[in-house]
N, C-alpha and C positions, 0 to 999 in steps of 0.2 A: 504493500500500500504506500509506503513512504516514497517510492519512485514516482508516484502520481500526485503527490502532495508537496507543494512548494514549501521549503523550510521556514519561510516567513509567515505562513498561515498559522492562525491561532484557533485551535479546535478544542472545544470543551470535552473532557473525558466521558461525559454522558451522551455525546453525539454518536450516532451509528451511521457509518458510511460503508456502502458496498465497496469491495476491493477494487472495482473498476472505475470508481469515481475519480475525476481529475479536479484538483483544487489549485487555483492560481495564487500568485504572490499577494500577500496582504489580506487574504480572505479571513473573515472572522465567522466562526460557526459556534453557536451557543448550545446550551444544554437541551436535551430532548429533541434534537434535530435528527431526522432520519432521511437518508438520501439513497435512492435506488440506483441500479446498475446503469452504467454508461452515461451518467449525468456529468456535465462539465460546469464547474463554477469558475467564472472569470475573475480577473484581478480585482481585489479590494471590494468585492461583494460582501454583504453582511447578512447572514442568516441568523436571526436573533435567538429565538427559542421556540419550542413547541411547534415545530414545523415538519411536516412530512412531504417529501418530494419524491415522485416516482422515477421511472426509468427514462433514460435517453433525453433528459431535459438539457437545454442550454441556457445558462444564466450568465448574462454578460456583466462586464465590469461596472462596479459602483451601484448595482441593484441592491435594494434593501427589502428583505422579506422576513416577516414574522415579528416585526416590532410591535410594541404596545399600541392599541388603537388611540386615535385622537378623539376620544369621547370622554367628557368630564365625568360621566357616570361610571367609568371603568375604575375598579378598585383593586386591580392586581390579580383577578381571578385567572386560573390557568387555562386560558382560551388558546386557540390554535389556528394554524393555516394548513390546508391540505391541497396539494398540487398533484395532478395526475401525471401522465406520460407524454413524451414527445412535444413538450411545449418549448417556446422560445421567449425568454424574458429579457428584454434589451436594457440598454444603459439607463441608469438613474430612475428605474421604476421603483415604486413603493407599494408594498402589499402588506396590510396590517392584520393582526389577529382579530378574532371575533370578540363578542361581549356577551355577558349574561343575558342581556335583553334581546339578543339576536341569534341564540342557538349556540354560542361559544365558538363558532368556527367560520372562517372565510375559506371558500372553496373555488378552485380553478380546475376545469376538466382536463381533457386530453386534446393535443394538437391545437393549442391556442397560441397565437402570436400576440405578444404584448410589446408594443414599440416604445421608443424612448419617452421618458418622463410621464408615463401613465401612472395614475394613482388608483389603486383599488382599496377602498376603505373597509372597515370592519363589517363582518357578517354578509359580505357580498357573495353571490354565486355566479360564476362565469361558465357558460356551457361549452361543450366540445366544439372545436373547429372555428371558434370565434376569432376575429381580428380586431384588435384595439389599436388604432393609429396614434401617432405622436400626440402627447399632451391630452389624451382623453382622461377626464377626471370623473371618477365614479364615487359618489357619496355612500354612506353606510346603508346596509340592508337592501341594496339593489340586486335584482336578478336579471341576468342576461342569459336567455336560453341559447340553444345551439345555433351555430352558423350566423351569429350576429356580427355585423361589420360596422365599425365606427370610423369615420374619417377624422382628420386631425382637429384637435382643440374643441372636442365636444365636452359638454358638462351635463351630469345626471344628478337630479335632485334625489335626496334619500328616499328609500322605499319605492322607487320606480321600478317597473318591470318591462323588459324589452323582449318581445316575442321572437320566436325562432325565425331565422332567415331575414330578419329586418335589416335595413341599411339606414344609417344615420349620417346625414351630410355634414361636411366640415363646418365647425363653428356653431353647431346646433346646441341649444340649451333645452334639455328634456325635463319637463316638470310633471308630465303625466305618462301613463303607460303607452307603449308603442305596440300596436297589434302585430302578430306574426305576418311575415311575407311583405311588409309594407316598407315604403321609403318616407322618411320625414326630414324636414329641413327648417331652419330658421330659429328666431328668438321671439316667443317660445316656439318650440318645434311644432310643425303642422304637417299633416299628411299631404304628400304630393303624388302618391300613386303606389303601385306595388313594385317590389324589387324583381322585376321580370327577368332582367339579364342574369341576376344571381340565381334565380330559380332554374333558368335554362341551363346554366353552367353546372348545376348540381343534378341535372337529369330529371327534373320534373317534366311529366308528360304535357304536351300542348293542351289536352282536355282538362287537366288539373289546373293549369295556369288560367285557362278560360273560366273555370269555375270560381277560382279565387277572385279574378277580376269582377265577375258578376256579383259575388258576395260583397266585395268592397264597394261597388257602385250602389248596391241597395242600402248598405249600412251608412255610407257617408255622402253619397251624391244624389240621393233621391229625397223626395218629400215624406217618405214613410217614417213614422216614428220609430225610434230605435228598438223598443221592445217588440213592436209589431214586425219590424224587419227581422229580428232574431227568430221570432216564431215562424215567419215565412221561410227563412233559410233552413230551419229544422226540417221542414217538409220538402222543400225543393231539392236540397242536397243531402238528404239522409243517406248515410253510407259513404259519403265523400269525406275521408278522414281529415283532409286539410281544411275544408270549410268547417267541419265540426270542431276542429281545434281553434280556429279563428273565433267561432261563436262562443265556445267555452271560455276563451281568454277574455273576451269582452264582458261576459256575464260575471266572471270572477274578479274583475278589476276593482280595486279598492280606491285608487286615486282618480279613476276615470281615464278614458283613453284620449289620445290627441285628436283634435278635430282636423277638418280639411283646411287647406290653404284658402285664403280669401280670393275670390274671383274678381 
């Protein structure tokens, strides 16, 4: 193991590293950190404590993972960060541990790209295959489902939820939930359509994309009241899993969903 660990790294004796983990110069790894096979930790990264990192992750220089949350209610409880496999966490990212009020854990899935200067606050959940572009700032308790893409300098209000396959345009400020498959932009972020190109790239069938478009038109671009539209979609697209997921997301929203852009 020592051949893969730079002599200037500081590793707590209670940390557990797979024998294949590579650790660069100046890295600090705290107690109760577990790191899986094939993971590479770049120079001067800090893995504070109570952090589990899976296999084949790349953590670049100066990233900070597992530090105490920026929540004044936090009183030192042994909360944690859990990171899956095959993720890339770039320079100067900050990922904080959970809190008692949010389930005690911050989670990142698999195959996630976290670009420079991204902040992921306490108790957030980041789904598989998501891409968070430079300076995306995510407040506490947010949920980003799988395949979410954010462009640069987006901001997310605490407790917001971003549905699967959604695309958030650069500079957006998100204060309400973003439905699955949608595209949003602006301050405050508004619906501008569906993420059609992203869906095509991920192999969604044309008929499925057409169904999603029809559902979004009824929900956001017709004069039908929201509850009536949801009931109509239940009947019209029964058995279409993607539309059913969209409908369920809107019904379950606690903050309300973004509205359409002004015409």
